[in-house]
C-alpha positions as CSV (number, residue, x, y, z in Angstrom):
1,M,43.8,91.6,-102.1
2,L,42.9,95.2,-101.6
3,R,39.2,94.5,-101.9
4,Y,39.6,91.8,-99.3
5,I,41.2,94.2,-96.9
6,I,38.6,96.9,-97.5
7,R,35.8,94.4,-96.9
8,S,37.5,93.2,-93.7
9,L,37.9,96.7,-92.4
10,K,34.3,97.5,-93.2
11,C,33.2,94.4,-91.4
12,L,35.4,95.3,-88.4
13,F,33.8,98.7,-88.2
14,M,30.3,97.4,-88.5
15,V,30.7,94.7,-85.9
16,A,32.4,97.1,-83.4
17,L,29.6,99.7,-84.0
18,L,26.9,97.1,-83.4
19,F,28.6,95.8,-80.3
20,A,29.0,99.3,-78.9
21,I,25.3,100.0,-79.5
22,I,24.2,96.8,-77.9
23,V,26.4,97.2,-74.8
24,V,25.3,100.9,-74.3
25,V,21.6,100.0,-74.7
26,M,21.9,97.0,-72.3
27,F,23.9,99.1,-69.8
28,Y,21.6,102.0,-69.6
29,T,18.4,99.9,-69.6
30,S,19.5,97.8,-66.6
31,E,20.3,98.5,-63.0
32,H,23.9,99.0,-62.2
33,D,26.3,100.6,-59.7
34,A,26.4,104.4,-60.0
35,N,30.2,104.3,-60.4
36,L,30.2,101.8,-63.2
37,R,30.6,102.9,-66.8
38,P,29.9,100.9,-70.0
39,W,33.6,100.6,-70.8
40,N,34.3,99.2,-67.4
41,L,32.2,96.1,-68.1
42,F,35.1,94.4,-69.9
43,D,38.0,95.4,-67.7
44,G,40.9,93.0,-68.3
45,Q,39.1,91.3,-71.2
46,W,39.4,94.0,-73.9
47,T,42.2,92.1,-75.7
48,K,40.0,89.0,-76.0
49,V,37.1,91.2,-77.3
50,I,39.3,92.9,-79.8
51,L,40.9,89.7,-81.0
52,F,37.5,88.2,-81.5
53,F,36.4,91.2,-83.6
54,V,39.6,91.1,-85.7
55,A,39.3,87.3,-86.2
56,Y,35.7,87.6,-87.3
57,A,36.5,90.5,-89.6
58,A,39.4,88.6,-91.2
59,V,37.2,85.5,-91.8
60,Y,34.0,87.1,-92.9
61,P,35.1,88.1,-96.4
62,L,36.1,84.5,-97.1
63,I,32.7,83.1,-96.2
64,G,30.4,86.1,-96.9
65,Y,31.3,86.5,-100.6
66,N,31.1,83.9,-103.3
67,K,31.4,83.1,-107.0
68,R,29.2,80.8,-108.9
69,E,29.3,79.7,-112.6
70,I,26.2,79.0,-114.7
71,A,26.1,77.4,-118.1
72,F,24.4,80.2,-120.1
73,G,25.3,79.4,-123.7
74,E,25.8,82.2,-126.2
75,G,24.1,85.5,-126.4
76,F,24.7,87.1,-123.0
77,S,25.7,90.5,-124.5
78,E,22.5,90.5,-126.6
79,R,20.3,89.6,-123.6
80,R,21.9,92.0,-121.1
81,Q,18.9,94.3,-120.9
82,E,16.5,91.4,-120.6
83,I,18.6,89.9,-117.7
84,A,18.8,93.4,-116.1
85,N,15.0,93.7,-116.3
86,L,14.6,90.1,-114.8
87,L,16.9,91.0,-111.9
88,R,15.1,94.3,-111.3
89,E,12.3,92.2,-109.8
90,M,14.8,91.3,-107.0
91,N,15.4,95.0,-106.4
92,L,18.8,94.9,-108.2
93,V,19.4,97.7,-110.7
94,P,22.3,98.1,-113.1
95,E,25.1,100.4,-112.2
96,R,25.7,103.5,-114.3
97,T,25.4,102.6,-117.9
98,E,28.4,104.6,-119.1
99,V,30.6,102.3,-116.9
100,S,29.0,99.0,-117.8
101,E,28.5,99.7,-121.5
102,G,32.3,99.6,-122.0
103,N,32.3,95.7,-121.8
104,P,29.2,94.0,-123.1
105,N,30.2,90.7,-121.4
106,V,30.0,92.3,-117.9
107,L,26.8,93.4,-116.0
108,K,27.1,95.0,-112.6
109,L,24.1,95.5,-110.4
110,H,23.5,96.8,-107.0
111,N,20.5,97.0,-104.6
112,N,18.0,99.8,-105.3
113,S,17.4,100.5,-101.6
114,V,19.8,103.1,-100.1
115,I,19.1,101.8,-96.6
116,I,20.2,98.3,-97.6
117,R,23.2,99.6,-99.4
118,L,24.2,101.7,-96.4
119,L,23.7,98.7,-94.0
120,R,25.9,96.6,-96.3
121,M,28.4,99.5,-96.5
122,F,28.1,99.6,-100.3
123,E,29.4,96.1,-100.6
124,D,26.2,94.9,-102.4
125,T,27.4,94.8,-106.0
126,V,26.6,91.6,-107.9
127,T,28.7,91.2,-111.0
128,L,27.7,88.9,-113.9
129,T,30.6,88.1,-116.3
130,S,30.1,86.1,-119.5
131,D,33.0,84.1,-120.9
132,Q,32.8,81.2,-123.4
133,G,29.2,80.2,-122.7
134,M,29.5,80.5,-118.9
135,V,28.2,83.3,-116.7
136,T,30.1,83.9,-113.4
137,V,28.0,85.5,-110.7
138,E,30.1,87.2,-108.0
139,G,29.0,89.1,-104.9
140,Q,27.6,88.5,-101.4
141,R,26.8,84.9,-100.9
142,K,23.0,85.2,-100.5
143,D,22.8,87.5,-103.5
144,V,24.8,85.1,-105.6
145,V,22.5,82.2,-104.7
146,R,19.4,84.3,-105.4
147,V,20.6,85.7,-108.7
148,S,22.0,82.3,-109.9
149,M,18.7,80.6,-109.1
150,K,16.8,83.3,-110.9
151,L,19.0,83.0,-114.0
152,E,18.8,79.2,-114.0
153,R,15.0,79.5,-113.9
154,Y,15.1,82.0,-116.7
155,L,17.3,79.7,-118.8
156,Q,15.1,76.8,-118.1
157,Q,11.9,78.7,-119.2
158,R,13.7,80.0,-122.3
159,E,14.7,76.5,-123.2
160,E,11.1,75.2,-122.7
161,N,9.7,78.0,-124.8
162,E,12.2,77.2,-127.6
163,N,11.3,73.5,-127.5
164,Q,7.5,74.3,-127.6
165,G,8.1,76.6,-130.6
166,Q,9.6,73.7,-132.6
């Protein structure tokens, strides 16, 4: 629940910041009355604007983050380094090893680009958790889809290689 609230507050901050930048840029690049100021553009409508931002920020964590399960089989903990190298192609790198080495069934990755991490307000972590032959991929929706598709292709290729070897 706390993670949801933090994500919602970060979203609210980012949307408000982008809105303010857009309004200021549009205001100062267009012709306007000399007595008009950017904050006067929404006189009497601020409650609607704020309600829209709050509603958007409250809903975004529900639709922006996702979990997906993949049938992996056994051997996730033995293949952690191989999976991390595979996902490194997608610019995802493992988080600090001393944190992730504590549980061999969990692999946490984040984007390697500081700019992307900053734009996502450090909510870019993708977590892979193995449990009874299933791997749960959790994170931002688009990253979950990309990582799960990459893992499914990896598993398919591994299965084809094993079948050719027999």
